[in-house]
MARTI-41492 format. One line per field, with one value per atom (N, C-alpha, C, O, CB): residue number from 0; z, y, x. Coordinates in Angstrom, 1 decimal, decimal comma. Glycine has a CB too. Example, Ala and Ser with C-alpha at 12.3 -4.5 7.8 and 13.67 -1.06 7.14 Angstrom:
BEGIN
nr: 0/0/0/0/0/1/1/1/1/1
c3: 7,8/7,8/7,8/8,5/9,0/7,1/7,1/7,9/8,0/5,7
c2: -5,7/-4,5/-3,3/-3,3/-4,5/-2,2/-1,1/0,0/1,1/-0,6
c1: 13,2/12,3/13,2/14,2/11,3/12,8/13,7/12,9/13,4/14,1
***
This chain:
BEGIN
nr: 0/0/0/0/0/1/1/1/1/1/2/2/2/2/2/3/3/3/3/3/4/4/4/4/4/5/5/5/5/5/6/6/6/6/6/7/7/7/7/7/8/8/8/8/8/9/9/9/9/9/10/10/10/10/10/11/11/11/11/11/12/12/12/12/12/13/13/13/13/13/14/14/14/14/14/15/15/15/15/15/16/16/16/16/16/17/17/17/17/17/18/18/18/18/18/19/19/19/19/19/20/20/20/20/20/21/21/21/21/21/22/22/22/22/22/23/23/23/23/23/24/24/24/24/24/25/25/25/25/25/26/26/26/26/26/27/27/27/27/27/28/28/28/28/28/29/29/29/29/29/30/30/30/30/30/31/31/31/31/31/32/32/32/32/32/33/33/33/33/33/34/34/34/34/34/35/35/35/35/35/36/36/36/36/36/37/37/37/37/37/38/38/38/38/38/39/39/39/39/39/40/40/40/40/40/41/41/41/41/41/42/42/42/42/42/43/43/43/43/43/44/44/44/44/44/45/45/45/45/45/46/46/46/46/46/47/47/47/47/47/48/48/48/48/48/49/49/49/49/49/50/50/50/50/50/51/51/51/51/51/52/52/52/52/52/53/53/53/53/53/54/54/54/54/54/55/55/55/55/55/56/56/56/56/56/57/57/57/57/57/58/58/58/58/58/59/59/59/59/59/60/60/60/60/60/61/61/61/61/61/62/62/62/62/62/63/63/63/63/63/64/64/64/64/64/65/65/65/65/65/66/66/66/66/66/67/67/67/67/67/68/68/68/68/68/69/69/69/69/69/70/70/70/70/70/71/71/71/71/71/72/72/72/72/72/73/73/73/73/73/74/74/74/74/74/75/75/75/75/75/76/76/76/76/76/77/77/77/77/77/78/78/78/78/78/79/79/79/79/79/80/80/80/80/80/81/81/81/81/81/82/82/82/82/82/83/83/83/83/83/84/84/84/84/84/85/85/85/85/85/86/86/86/86/86/87/87/87/87/87/88/88/88/88/88/89/89/89/89/89/90/90/90/90/90/91/91/91/91/91/92/92/92/92/92/93/93/93/93/93/94/94/94/94/94/95/95/95/95/95/96/96/96/96/96/97/97/97/97/97/98/98/98/98/98/99/99/99/99/99/100/100/100/100/100/101/101/101/101/101/102/102/102/102/102/103/103/103/103/103/104/104/104/104/104/105/105/105/105/105/106/106/106/106/106/107/107/107/107/107/108/108/108/108/108/109/109/109/109/109/110/110/110/110/110/111/111/111/111/111/112/112/112/112/112/113/113/113/113/113/114/114/114/114/114/115/115/115/115/115/116/116/116/116/116/117/117/117/117/117/118/118/118/118/118/119/119/119/119/119/120/120/120/120/120/121/121/121/121/121/122/122/122/122/122/123/123/123/123/123/124/124/124/124/124/125/125/125/125/125/126/126/126/126/126/127/127/127/127/127/128/128/128/128/128/129/129/129/129/129/130/130/130/130/130/131/131/131/131/131/132/132/132/132/132/133/133/133/133/133/134/134/134/134/134/135/135/135/135/135/136/136/136/136/136/137/137/137/137/137/138/138/138/138/138/139/139/139/139/139/140/140/140/140/140/141/141/141/141/141/142/142/142/142/142/143/143/143/143/143/144/144/144/144/144/145/145/145/145/145/146/146/146/146/146/147/147/147/147/147/148/148/148/148/148/149/149/149/149/149/150/150/150/150/150/151/151/151/151/151/152/152/152/152/152/153/153/153/153/153/154/154/154/154/154/155/155/155/155/155/156/156/156/156/156/157/157/157/157/157/158/158/158/158/158/159/159/159/159/159/160/160/160/160/160/161/161/161/161/161/162/162/162/162/162/163/163/163/163/163/164/164/164/164/164/165/165/165/165/165/166/166/166/166/166/167/167/167/167/167/168/168/168/168/168/169/169/169/169/169/170/170/170/170/170/171/171/171/171/171/172/172/172/172/172/173/173/173/173/173/174/174/174/174/174/175/175/175/175/175/176/176/176/176/176/177/177/177/177/177
c3: 98,4/99,5/100,2/100,4/100,6/100,4/101,0/102,5/103,1/100,6/103,0/104,4/105,1/104,7/104,7/106,0/106,7/107,9/108,7/107,1/108,0/109,1/110,0/109,5/108,6/111,3/112,2/112,2/112,1/113,6/112,2/112,2/113,3/113,1/112,3/114,5/115,6/115,2/115,4/116,8/114,5/114,1/113,0/113,1/113,5/112,1/111,1/111,7/111,4/110,0/112,7/113,3/114,1/114,1/114,3/114,8/115,6/114,6/114,9/116,4/113,5/112,5/112,0/111,9/111,2/111,8/111,3/112,4/112,2/110,7/113,7/114,8/115,0/115,3/116,1/114,9/115,0/113,9/114,1/115,0/112,7/111,5/111,7/111,4/110,3/112,3/112,6/113,6/113,5/113,1/114,6/115,6/115,0/115,2/116,7/114,1/113,4/112,5/112,3/112,6/111,8/110,9/111,6/111,1/110,1/112,8/113,6/114,5/114,9/114,5/114,7/115,5/117,0/117,3/115,3/117,8/119,2/119,9/120,6/119,9/119,6/120,1/121,7/122,3/119,7/122,2/123,6/124,3/125,5/124,2/123,5/124,0/123,7/122,8/123,4/124,5/124,3/123,0/122,8/125,5/122,2/120,9/120,9/120,0/119,7/121,9/121,8/121,1/121,1/121,2/120,5/119,7/120,6/120,1/118,5/121,8/122,6/123,9/124,2/121,9/124,7/126,0/125,8/124,8/126,8/126,8/126,8/127,1/128,2/127,7/126,4/126,7/128,1/128,5/125,7/128,8/130,2/130,1/131,0/130,9/129,0/128,8/127,4/126,5/129,2/127,1/125,7/124,8/125,3/125,7/123,5/122,6/122,6/123,0/121,2/122,2/122,1/121,1/120,1/121,8/121,3/120,3/118,9/118,8/120,7/117,9/116,5/115,5/115,8/116,1/114,4/113,3/112,7/112,2/112,3/112,6/112,0/110,5/109,8/112,8/110,1/108,6/108,3/109,1/108,2/107,1/106,6/106,0/105,5/105,6/106,1/105,5/104,5/104,9/106,6/103,3/102,2/101,9/101,6/101,0/101,8/101,2/99,7/99,2/101,7/99,0/97,6/97,0/97,6/97,2/95,7/95,0/94,1/94,0/94,1/93,5/92,6/93,3/93,2/91,3/94,2/95,1/94,3/94,5/95,9/93,4/92,7/91,8/91,8/91,9/91,2/90,4/91,3/90,9/89,6/92,5/93,4/94,0/94,2/94,5/94,4/94,8/93,8/94,1/95,2/92,5/91,5/91,3/91,1/90,1/91,4/91,3/92,3/92,0/91,5/93,6/94,7/94,7/95,1/96,0/94,2/94,2/92,9/93,1/94,1/91,8/90,5/90,4/90,0/89,4/90,8/90,6/91,8/91,6/90,3/93,0/94,2/95,0/96,1/95,0/94,5/95,1/96,5/97,2/95,3/96,8/98,0/97,8/96,7/98,5/98,9/98,8/99,6/100,7/99,3/99,1/99,9/101,0/100,8/99,0/102,3/103,4/104,2/105,1/104,3/103,9/104,6/103,9/103,3/106,1/103,8/103,1/104,1/104,5/101,7/104,4/105,3/104,6/103,9/106,6/104,7/104,1/102,7/102,1/104,2/102,1/100,7/100,3/100,9/100,6/99,1/98,6/99,5/99,3/97,2/100,4/101,3/102,6/103,3/101,6/102,8/104,1/103,8/102,6/104,7/104,8/104,7/103,9/103,2/106,0/104,1/103,5/103,3/103,8/104,3/102,4/102,2/102,5/102,1/100,7/103,3/103,7/103,2/103,4/105,2/102,5/102,1/102,7/102,5/100,5/103,3/103,9/102,9/102,5/105,3/102,5/101,6/102,5/103,2/100,4/102,3/103,2/102,4/101,4/104,4/102,9/102,5/103,5/104,7/102,4/103,1/104,0/104,8/104,3/105,0/105,9/106,8/107,4/107,8/107,9/107,4/108,0/109,4/110,0/107,8/110,1/111,5/111,7/112,8/112,3/110,6/110,7/110,7/110,8/109,5/110,6/110,7/109,5/109,5/111,1/108,3/107,1/107,1/108,0/105,9/106,2/106,1/105,5/104,8/105,3/106,0/105,5/105,0/105,4/106,5/104,2/103,7/103,6/103,1/102,2/104,2/104,1/103,1/103,1/105,6/102,3/101,3/101,7/101,9/99,8/101,8/102,2/101,2/100,8/103,6/100,8/99,9/100,6/101,1/98,6/100,7/101,2/100,1/99,0/101,7/100,4/99,3/99,1/100,0/99,8/97,8/97,4/97,1/96,5/98,5/97,4/97,2/95,7/95,1/98,0/95,1/93,7/93,5/92,4/92,9/94,5/94,4/94,7/95,8/95,4/93,8/94,1/95,3/95,7/92,9/96,0/97,1/96,6/95,5/98,0/97,4/97,1/98,1/99,3/97,2/97,6/98,5/98,7/98,6/97,8/99,1/99,2/100,5/100,6/99,1/101,6/102,8/103,0/104,0/104,0/102,0/102,0/101,1/99,9/101,6/101,6/100,8/99,8/98,6/101,6/100,4/99,5/100,3/101,6/98,7/99,6/100,2/99,5/98,3/100,0/100,3/99,7/99,8/100,8/100,4/98,7/98,6/98,2/97,3/97,6/98,9/98,4/97,4/97,7/99,6/96,2/95,2/94,6/94,9/94,0/93,8/93,2/91,9/91,6/93,0/91,1/89,8/89,4/88,8/88,7/89,8/89,6/88,1/87,7/90,2/87,3/85,9/85,2/84,5/85,1/85,5/84,9/85,4/84,7/85,3/86,7/87,3/86,7/86,4/88,8/86,6/86,0/84,6/84,2/86,1/83,8/82,4/82,4/81,5/81,8/83,3/83,3/83,7/83,2/84,3/84,7/85,2/84,1/83,8/86,4/83,4/82,3/81,2/80,7/81,7/80,8/79,8/80,2/79,3/79,5/81,5/81,9/82,1/82,5/83,3/81,8/81,8/83,1/83,2/81,5/84,0/85,3/85,1/84,5/86,4/85,5/85,4/86,1/87,3/85,8/85,4/86,0/86,4/85,5/85,1/87,7/88,1/88,1/87,7/89,5/88,5/88,4/87,8/88,4/89,9/86,8/86,1/87,0/87,9/84,8/86,7/87,5/87,4/86,3/87,0/88,6/88,6/89,9/90,8/88,6/89,9/91,0/91,9/91,4/90,5/93,2/94,2/95,1/95,2/94,9/95,9/96,9/98,2/98,4/96,8/99,1/100,4/101,5/101,2/100,4/102,6/103,7/103,2/103,7/104,3/102,4/101,9/100,9/100,6/103,1/100,4/99,5/98,2/98,2/100,1/97,1/95,8/95,7/95,9/94,6/95,4/95,4/94,0/93,6/96,5/93,4/92,2/92,7/93,4/91,1/92,3/92,7/91,6/90,7/93,9/91,8/90,9/91,6/92,7/89,6/91,1/91,7/90,6/89,5/92,2/91,0/90,1/90,9/92,0/89,7/90,2/90,8/90,7/89,7/90,1/91,9/91,9/91,2/90,9/93,3/91,1/90,4/91,0/90,4/90,2/92,3/93,0/93,1/93,7/94,3/92,6/92,7/93,8/93,9/92,8/94,6/95,6/95,0/94,1/96,6/95,5/95,1/95,7/96,9/95,4/94,8/95,3/94,9/93,7/94,6/95,9/95,7/95,6/96,4/96,8/94,6/94,3/94,6/94,0/92,9/95,5/95,9/95,7/96,2/97,4/95,0/94,8/95,4/95,0/93,3/96,3/96,8/95,7/95,4/98,2/95,1/94,1/94,7/95,5/93,1/94,4/95,0/94,6/93,5/94,6/95,5/95,2/94,4/94,6/96,6/93,4/92,6/93,5/94,5/91,5/93,1/93,9/93,8/92,8/93,4/94,9/95,0/94,1/94,1/96,5/93,2/92,2/92,7/92,0/91,0/93,9/94,4/95,2/95,8/95,4/95,1/95,7/97,2/97,9/95,2
c2: 84,1/83,4/84,2/85,4/83,1/83,6/84,3/84,4/83,5/83,5/85,5/85,8/85,7/86,4/87,1/84,8/84,7/85,6/85,7/83,2/86,3/87,2/86,6/86,3/88,7/86,5/85,9/86,7/88,0/85,8/86,1/86,7/87,8/88,8/85,7/87,5/88,5/89,8/90,9/87,9/89,7/91,0/91,7/92,9/90,6/91,0/91,6/92,3/93,4/90,5/91,6/92,2/93,4/94,4/91,1/93,3/94,5/95,6/96,8/94,1/95,3/96,3/97,0/98,3/95,7/96,3/96,9/97,6/98,7/95,9/97,2/97,9/99,2/100,2/97,0/99,2/100,4/101,4/102,6/100,1/100,8/101,7/102,3/103,5/100,8/101,5/102,1/103,2/104,2/101,0/103,0/104,1/105,3/106,4/103,6/105,1/106,3/106,9/108,2/105,9/106,2/106,7/107,5/108,5/105,6/107,1/107,8/108,9/109,8/106,8/108,9/109,9/109,5/108,5/111,3/110,3/110,0/110,4/111,4/110,7/109,6/109,9/110,0/109,0/108,9/111,1/111,3/111,5/111,5/110,1/111,7/111,9/113,3/114,0/110,9/113,8/115,2/115,1/114,2/115,6/116,2/116,2/117,4/117,6/116,3/118,3/119,5/120,6/121,8/119,3/120,3/121,3/122,0/122,8/120,6/121,6/122,1/121,3/120,5/122,1/121,7/121,0/119,5/119,2/121,7/118,7/117,3/117,2/117,8/116,5/116,5/116,4/115,7/114,8/115,5/116,2/115,6/114,2/113,4/116,5/113,9/112,6/112,1/113,0/112,5/110,8/110,4/110,9/111,3/108,9/111,0/111,5/110,6/109,4/111,6/111,1/110,3/109,2/109,4/111,2/108,1/107,0/107,6/108,4/105,9/107,0/107,4/106,3/105,5/108,8/106,3/105,4/106,1/107,3/105,1/105,5/106,2/106,0/107,0/105,7/104,8/104,5/103,1/102,2/104,7/103,0/101,6/101,1/101,8/101,5/99,8/99,1/98,1/97,2/98,5/98,2/97,3/96,3/96,8/98,0/95,0/94,1/94,2/94,2/92,6/94,4/94,6/93,6/93,3/96,0/93,2/92,4/93,3/93,1/91,4/94,3/95,2/96,5/97,5/95,6/96,5/97,6/98,9/99,9/97,2/98,8/100,1/100,7/101,9/99,8/99,8/100,3/101,0/102,0/99,2/100,4/100,9/102,2/103,2/99,9/102,3/103,6/104,7/105,8/103,4/104,4/105,3/105,8/107,0/104,7/104,9/105,2/106,2/107,2/103,9/106,0/106,9/108,2/109,2/106,2/108,2/109,4/110,2/111,4/109,1/109,6/110,4/110,8/112,0/109,6/110,0/110,3/111,0/111,9/109,1/110,6/111,2/112,1/112,6/110,0/112,4/113,5/113,1/114,0/114,6/111,9/111,5/111,5/111,5/110,1/111,5/111,5/110,3/110,0/112,8/109,7/108,6/109,2/110,0/107,7/108,9/109,5/108,5/108,9/110,1/107,2/106,3/105,0/104,6/106,0/104,3/103,0/102,1/102,5/103,1/101,0/100,1/98,7/98,2/99,8/98,2/96,9/97,0/98,1/96,0/95,9/95,8/94,4/93,6/96,4/94,1/92,8/91,7/90,5/92,7/92,0/91,0/90,8/89,9/91,5/91,6/91,4/90,6/90,4/92,8/90,3/89,5/90,3/89,7/89,1/91,6/92,4/93,8/94,2/92,5/94,6/96,0/96,7/96,4/96,3/97,8/98,7/100,1/100,6/98,7/100,7/102,1/102,9/102,5/102,2/104,0/104,9/106,0/106,7/105,4/106,2/107,4/108,3/107,9/106,9/109,6/110,6/111,9/112,1/110,9/112,6/114,0/114,8/114,9/114,3/115,4/116,2/115,3/114,2/117,0/115,8/115,0/113,8/113,9/116,0/112,7/111,5/111,7/110,9/110,3/112,6/112,8/113,9/114,2/113,3/114,5/115,6/115,1/113,9/116,5/116,0/115,6/115,0/114,5/116,8/115,0/114,5/113,0/112,3/114,9/112,5/111,0/110,3/110,9/110,7/109,1/108,2/106,9/106,5/108,0/106,2/104,9/104,1/104,6/104,9/102,9/102,0/100,9/100,2/101,4/100,7/99,6/98,6/99,0/100,1/97,3/96,3/95,2/94,7/95,7/94,8/93,7/92,6/92,9/94,1/91,4/90,3/89,8/89,4/89,1/89,8/89,4/87,9/87,1/89,7/87,5/86,1/85,7/84,7/85,3/86,6/86,2/86,4/87,4/87,1/85,5/85,6/85,6/86,0/84,5/85,1/85,0/86,4/86,9/83,9/86,9/88,2/88,1/87,1/88,6/89,3/89,4/89,5/90,1/90,6/89,1/89,2/90,2/90,1/87,8/91,3/92,3/92,1/93,0/93,7/90,9/90,6/91,1/91,3/89,1/91,2/91,7/93,2/93,8/91,0/93,8/95,2/96,0/95,6/95,3/97,0/97,7/98,7/98,5/98,4/99,7/100,7/101,6/101,6/101,5/102,4/103,6/104,8/104,8/103,5/105,8/107,0/108,2/108,4/107,3/108,9/110,1/111,3/111,2/109,9/112,4/113,7/114,3/114,5/114,7/114,6/115,1/116,4/116,7/114,1/117,1/118,4/118,2/119,0/119,3/117,2/117,1/115,6/115,0/117,8/115,0/113,6/113,3/112,3/113,2/114,1/113,8/113,8/112,8/114,8/114,8/114,9/113,7/113,2/116,2/113,4/112,4/111,0/110,2/112,4/110,8/109,5/109,4/108,3/109,3/110,4/110,4/110,1/109,3/111,8/110,7/110,4/108,9/108,3/111,3/108,4/107,1/106,1/105,1/106,8/106,4/105,5/105,5/104,4/106,0/106,6/106,7/106,0/105,5/108,2/105,8/105,1/103,6/102,8/105,7/103,2/101,8/101,2/100,0/101,0/102,1/101,7/101,5/102,4/102,7/100,4/100,1/101,1/101,4/98,7/101,6/102,5/101,5/101,0/103,7/101,4/100,5/101,1/100,4/100,0/102,4/103,1/104,5/105,2/103,3/104,8/106,1/107,3/107,2/106,2/108,4/109,6/110,0/109,9/110,8/110,3/110,7/111,5/111,5/109,4/112,2/113,1/112,5/111,8/114,4/112,7/112,3/113,5/114,4/111,0/113,5/114,4/113,7/112,7/115,2/114,2/113,6/114,7/115,5/112,5/114,6/115,5/117,0/117,8/115,3/117,2/118,6/119,1/120,3/119,5/118,2/118,6/117,9/116,8/118,4/118,5/117,7/117,2/117,9/118,7/115,9/115,2/114,5/113,8/114,2/114,7/114,0/112,8/113,0/114,9/111,6/110,5/109,4/109,4/109,8/108,6/107,5/106,5/106,8/108,0/105,3/104,2/103,7/103,5/103,1/103,6/103,0/101,9/101,6/104,1/101,2/100,1/100,4/100,8/98,8/100,2/100,4/99,2/98,2/100,6/99,2/98,1/96,8/95,7/98,5/96,7/95,4/95,0/93,9/95,5/95,7/95,3/96,0/95,7/93,9/96,9/97,6/98,6/99,3/98,2/98,7/99,8/101,1/101,2/99,4/102,1/103,5/104,4/104,5/104,0/105,0/105,9/107,3/107,8/105,8/108,0/109,4/110,3/110,1/109,6/111,3/112,1/113,6/114,0/111,8/114,3/115,7/116,4/116,1/116,1/117,4/118,2/119,3/120,1/118,8/119,3/120,2/121,6/121,6/119,7/122,7/123,9/124,3/124,1/125,1/124,9/125,3/126,6/127,4/125,6/126,8/128,0/129,2/129,1/127,9/130,3/131,5/131,9/131,8/132,7/132,4/132,8/134,0/135,0/133,2/133,8/134,9/136,0/137,0/134,3/135,9/137,0/138,0/137,6/136,4/139,3/140,3/140,3/141,1/141,7
c1: 125,7/125,2/124,1/124,3/126,3/122,9/121,8/121,9/122,4/120,5/121,6/121,7/120,3/119,4/122,4/120,1/118,8/118,8/119,7/118,6/117,7/117,5/116,4/115,3/117,1/116,7/115,7/114,4/114,5/116,2/113,2/111,9/111,8/111,2/110,8/112,4/112,3/113,0/112,4/113,0/114,1/114,8/114,0/113,9/116,2/113,4/112,6/111,4/111,0/112,1/110,7/109,6/110,0/109,2/108,9/111,1/111,6/111,9/111,6/112,8/112,5/112,8/111,5/111,5/113,5/110,4/109,2/108,5/107,9/108,3/108,6/108,0/108,7/108,1/108,1/110,0/110,8/110,4/110,3/112,3/110,2/109,8/108,5/108,3/109,8/107,5/106,2/106,3/105,6/105,2/107,1/107,3/107,9/107,4/108,3/108,9/109,5/108,4/108,4/110,7/107,6/106,6/105,6/105,1/105,9/105,2/104,2/104,8/104,0/103,5/106,1/106,7/106,6/106,0/106,0/107,2/107,3/106,0/105,9/108,5/104,9/103,6/103,7/104,1/102,6/103,3/103,2/104,6/104,7/102,6/105,6/107,0/107,4/106,9/107,9/108,3/108,9/109,7/110,5/109,7/109,5/110,3/111,2/112,0/109,3/111,1/111,8/111,1/111,6/113,2/110,0/109,2/108,1/107,4/108,6/108,0/106,9/106,8/107,6/105,6/105,8/105,6/105,2/104,6/104,6/105,6/105,2/103,8/103,4/106,1/103,0/101,5/101,4/102,2/100,8/100,4/100,1/99,6/99,7/99,1/98,9/98,4/98,6/98,8/96,9/98,5/98,7/97,6/96,5/98,7/97,9/96,8/95,6/95,7/97,4/94,5/93,3/93,4/94,2/92,1/92,7/92,8/92,4/91,5/91,9/93,0/92,6/93,0/93,9/93,4/92,4/92,8/93,9/93,8/91,6/95,1/96,3/96,5/96,8/97,5/96,3/96,4/95,9/96,0/97,9/95,4/95,2/96,5/97,3/94,0/96,7/97,8/97,3/96,6/98,8/97,7/97,3/98,4/99,6/96,8/98,1/99,1/99,0/97,9/98,8/100,1/100,1/101,1/102,1/100,4/100,9/101,8/102,7/103,9/101,0/102,1/102,7/103,1/102,5/101,9/104,1/104,5/104,8/104,1/105,6/105,7/106,1/105,0/104,8/107,4/104,2/103,1/102,1/101,5/102,5/101,9/100,9/101,4/100,6/100,6/102,7/103,2/103,0/102,5/104,7/103,3/103,2/101,7/101,5/103,7/100,8/99,3/99,0/98,4/98,5/99,3/98,8/99,6/99,1/99,0/100,9/101,7/101,2/100,9/103,2/101,2/101,0/99,5/99,3/101,3/98,6/97,2/96,5/95,7/96,4/96,9/96,2/97,1/96,7/95,8/98,3/99,1/99,7/100,2/98,3/99,8/100,5/102,0/102,5/100,0/102,8/104,2/104,7/104,2/104,8/105,8/106,4/107,2/108,1/107,4/106,8/107,5/108,3/109,1/106,4/108,2/109,0/109,0/108,0/108,5/110,2/110,3/111,2/112,3/111,0/110,6/111,3/111,5/110,6/110,5/112,6/112,9/113,4/113,3/111,7/113,8/114,3/114,1/113,5/115,7/114,7/114,6/115,2/114,9/115,2/116,0/116,7/115,9/116,3/118,1/114,9/114,1/112,8/112,5/113,8/112,1/110,9/109,8/109,0/110,4/109,8/108,8/109,3/110,4/107,5/108,6/108,9/107,6/106,5/109,4/107,8/106,6/106,9/108,0/106,3/106,0/106,1/105,0/103,8/106,1/105,3/104,3/104,1/105,1/104,6/102,9/102,5/101,7/100,8/101,7/101,9/101,2/100,9/101,5/102,0/99,9/99,7/100,4/100,1/98,2/101,5/102,3/103,3/103,6/101,4/103,7/104,6/103,9/102,8/105,2/104,6/104,0/103,6/102,8/104,9/104,2/103,9/102,9/102,5/105,2/102,4/101,4/100,0/99,8/101,6/99,1/97,7/97,1/95,9/96,9/97,7/97,2/97,1/97,7/98,1/96,4/96,2/97,4/98,1/94,9/97,6/98,6/98,1/97,0/99,7/98,8/98,5/99,8/100,8/97,8/99,7/100,9/100,7/99,6/101,2/101,6/101,6/102,7/103,8/101,9/102,3/103,3/103,3/102,3/102,9/104,5/104,7/105,6/106,6/105,4/105,0/105,8/106,7/106,2/104,8/108,0/108,9/108,8/108,6/110,4/108,8/108,6/107,2/107,0/109,1/106,2/104,8/104,5/105,0/103,9/103,8/103,4/101,9/101,4/104,1/101,2/99,8/99,1/99,4/99,2/98,3/97,6/96,7/96,2/96,8/96,6/95,7/94,3/94,0/96,1/93,3/91,9/91,4/91,5/91,1/90,7/90,2/88,7/87,9/90,4/88,3/86,9/86,3/85,1/86,6/87,0/86,5/86,8/86,4/87,1/87,4/87,8/86,9/86,8/89,3/86,3/85,3/86,0/85,9/84,3/86,7/87,3/88,2/88,1/86,2/89,0/89,6/89,0/89,0/91,2/88,6/88,0/88,9/89,6/86,7/89,0/89,8/89,0/88,2/91,0/89,1/88,5/89,5/90,7/88,2/89,0/89,8/89,1/88,0/90,0/89,9/89,3/88,6/87,7/90,5/88,9/88,3/88,1/89,0/89,2/87,0/86,8/86,8/87,5/85,4/86,1/86,1/87,5/87,8/85,2/88,2/89,6/90,5/91,3/90,2/90,4/91,2/90,9/91,7/91,1/89,6/89,2/89,6/90,1/87,6/89,6/90,0/91,5/92,0/89,8/92,3/93,8/94,0/94,9/94,5/93,3/93,5/93,1/93,8/92,6/92,0/91,5/92,6/92,9/90,2/93,1/94,1/95,4/96,1/94,5/95,7/96,8/96,5/97,4/97,3/95,3/95,0/94,4/94,2/96,2/94,0/93,4/91,9/91,3/93,7/91,4/89,9/89,1/89,3/89,6/88,0/87,0/85,9/85,2/86,6/85,6/84,5/83,1/82,2/84,8/83,1/81,8/82,1/83,0/81,2/81,5/81,7/81,4/80,5/80,9/82,0/81,7/80,2/79,6/82,5/79,6/78,2/78,0/78,8/77,3/76,8/76,5/75,4/74,5/76,1/75,6/74,6/74,4/75,3/75,0/73,3/73,1/73,2/72,6/71,7/74,0/74,2/74,5/75,4/75,3/73,9/74,2/74,0/74,8/75,6/73,1/72,9/73,9/73,9/72,8/74,7/75,8/75,6/75,1/77,2/76,1/76,2/77,6/78,6/75,8/77,6/78,9/79,1/78,2/79,0/80,2/80,6/81,5/82,5/81,3/81,2/82,0/82,2/81,4/81,4/83,2/83,5/84,3/84,8/84,3/84,4/85,2/86,2/85,8/84,3/87,4/88,4/89,1/88,8/89,5/90,0/90,8/92,2/92,8/90,4/92,9/94,4/95,1/94,4/94,9/96,4/97,1/97,0/97,3/98,5/96,5/96,4/94,9/94,7/97,0/94,0/92,6/91,8/90,6/92,5/92,4/91,7/90,8/91,2/92,7/89,6/88,6/89,0/89,2/87,1/89,0/89,4/88,2/87,8/90,7/87,6/86,5/87,0/87,8/85,4/86,6/87,0/85,8/84,8/87,6/85,9/84,8/85,2/86,3/84,5/84,3/84,5/83,3/82,2/84,8/83,5/82,4/82,2/83,0/82,7/81,0/80,6/80,2/79,2/79,5/80,9/80,5/79,1/78,6/81,5/78,4/77,0/77,1/78,0/76,2/76,2/76,3/76,0/75,2/75,3/76,6/76,4/74,9/74,2/77,3/74,4/73,0/72,8/73,4/72,6/71,8/71,5/70,7/70,6/70,8/70,1/69,3/70,2/71,2/68,2/69,8/70,7/70,6/71,2/70,3
***
């Protein structure tokens, strides 16, 4: 027998999950003094709707080194949200939330969404690994000069069609003059 959960409870569940994922912003944690004022406004994370949740989690964990730091919901709830982060989800590193609406079969279209950019150490090697795993390479690795730096970049596609930009800052050669 299927159990129906009121939308209010599901929304409350996800709001509580978001609070837990972000930590007690502006609240005393016992780790230090309570801030005198709330933290400055900031973009905390992008949230992507995905159809292939587990394939997408694997893509960002295996290729881009993120870690799953929070999972809310399951097959019995309206949706499942997975937070991926660099380091602790409450720390200063970047996070990405993947959300799958249970029961959805129609793929999402990322037409108003430009891309997610990641700074990585080896664009060429990473693109080779992604290609070998069957992920589409949209723009081959190439170098550009921007802001006085040489940058190696490429574009790939995640399992749901989102464009992922890979950026490597190329070290400047050591100065040959004494």
